[in-house]
N, C-alpha and C positions, 0 to 999 in steps of 0.2 A: 593496848592489849590487841592481839590480832585475832583475826576470825576462828583460827583454830582454837584459841583460848575461850572466845566467846561462845563457841559451840560447845565447850566442856563444862560451862557453868551451870551449876545446880539451877533450878527454878527460881529459889529464893535470891541467889547471887545474881542471877540474870536480870531479875525485876530490880534489884537494889542498884546494879550498874547502870542499866538502861532505862529504869521506870520513867524518867522524866524527858525522854526524848519527843514525847508529845506531852505538852505542858499539863502538869496534873492528872495525866492519864495512864497510870500504870496498869490499867487493865488491858490497854493495848499491848504493851510489852508483854504482859503475862500470856495474852493469847497467842502472840508471835513466837514465844519460847518453844512451843509444840511443833513448830513449822522446821526446827533445827534438823540436820545440820545445814548451815548456810555455806554455798561454795565460796562466797567472797562477801566484801564489804557491800558490793552493788546488790547482791542477792538479798542480803539483809535490809537494805534500804528498800528494795522493791516489795518485800515481804510487808513491811510497816506500811507503805504507801498502797499497796494494794488492799490491805485489811481496812484503812481509812476509806479508800474509794468504795469497797463492798457495803460499807455501812448504810443504813437508810438515811433519808435526810435528816430525821430527828436525831440519830446517832451523830452525824457530822454536827448539828448544831450543838449538841451536847459537848462535842470537844471543843467547839469555839466558845461555849460558855466557861469552859474551865480556864481561860486566858484572863490574865489581869488586864485592866485599863493601863494603857500606856501613860506613863508618868502620873499615875493615880495614886490612890490612898495607899495601896500595898508598897509602892516604892517609898513614898514619904514615911511610912510606918516601919520599914525594914522588913516587911513580911513576904517579900517576893522569894521565888525560888532562887537558888544561887544561879541557875543559868538564865532566868530572866533578869535578875539584877545586873549580871556582865553584859548582857545583850542591850538592855535599855541604857546602861550607863555608856557603853560604847558608841551609842548613838547620839549621847549627849542629852538625853532625857532626864537625866540626875542634876543637870546644871540649867535648867530652864529659869529664865527671868520671871518676875511676876506676871508680865503681860502675856508671855508665852505660856505659862502655865495656866492662865486664865482661859486663853484661846483654846489650849488643849482640852481643858475640862470641859469647856462649852461644847466642842465638837464631839468629844467622847460621849457625852450625855446625849446630843441628837444622834448619833449614830446607834446607840445602845436602844434609844427609844424607837427608832424607825426599824431596826433590824432585829433586836431582842438578844443580841450577844455583843460582846466587846469587839472594838476594832482589832484586827489581826493583821500585822505586817512583820515580815522578817526583819527586825531591827538591825541585826548584823549586816544586811546589805543595804542599809539606808542611814541617813543622818536626820537629825530633828527637822531641818527644813524639808527634806523630801517625805518625811513621815507626815509632816503637818499638810503638806500639798496633796498627798495620797488620800488622807482622811477626809479632807474637803472633797476631792473629786470623787471619791468612791460613795460619799453620801448621796449622790445622783444616780447610783445604780437602782435597779429592780431588786427584789429579795433574793431570787434564785440565782441572778448574776453576782449579786455580792456574797452570797453564801459559798458559791463556786470560787470566787476570788479569795475568799478568807481561807478556804481549805486549801487552795495552791499555796498560800503563804504558810500555812502550817506545815505542809509538806517540805518547803523550803527550810524551815526552821528545824524540822526534824533531821533532814539530811545534814545539815550542819552540825547539829548536836551530835549525831552518830559518828560524823567524821572527825569530831574531836575526842571521841572516846576509843574509836577502833582504828587501829592502823590501816593505812590505805593498802589495797591489793598490791602484791609485787608486780611489777611489769611482766607481760608474757614474754617469754625466750623462745626464740625460733630455733 
């Protein structure tokens, strides 16, 4: 679907089509709908990321809490969103052996206890080894630094999800 079509969507259709570009946060998409028309996919991406950036710290933490644990219960129970399932499977998190699964569960638990929200990383840009390395490394962050890192990952996920739904902007012609 191109940006012209996106701009013409009703509120309900806009939220239905783009409602999960930020995991389990259709309220963000709903708020961004009122900013139409978007001149381009880049403008839509900017609107979503600017909205996220403008949130108070508690709002940003709320976004982070909407994310599932990587390789967690939702993956095993089949209750992930379609997008998260594809992203986690693409990174190999659906094929962890018992030792990897145990290690991931332990690190996820430590992370959640330390920061109060699940570990968020753009799975589409990583594999299981990189995810485990980053999870271990980011456990050493301070709370503010980690919240900022996690929000940057949310924005990466959002951009990739938008790009999978909206056709790229046509090249500029001179």
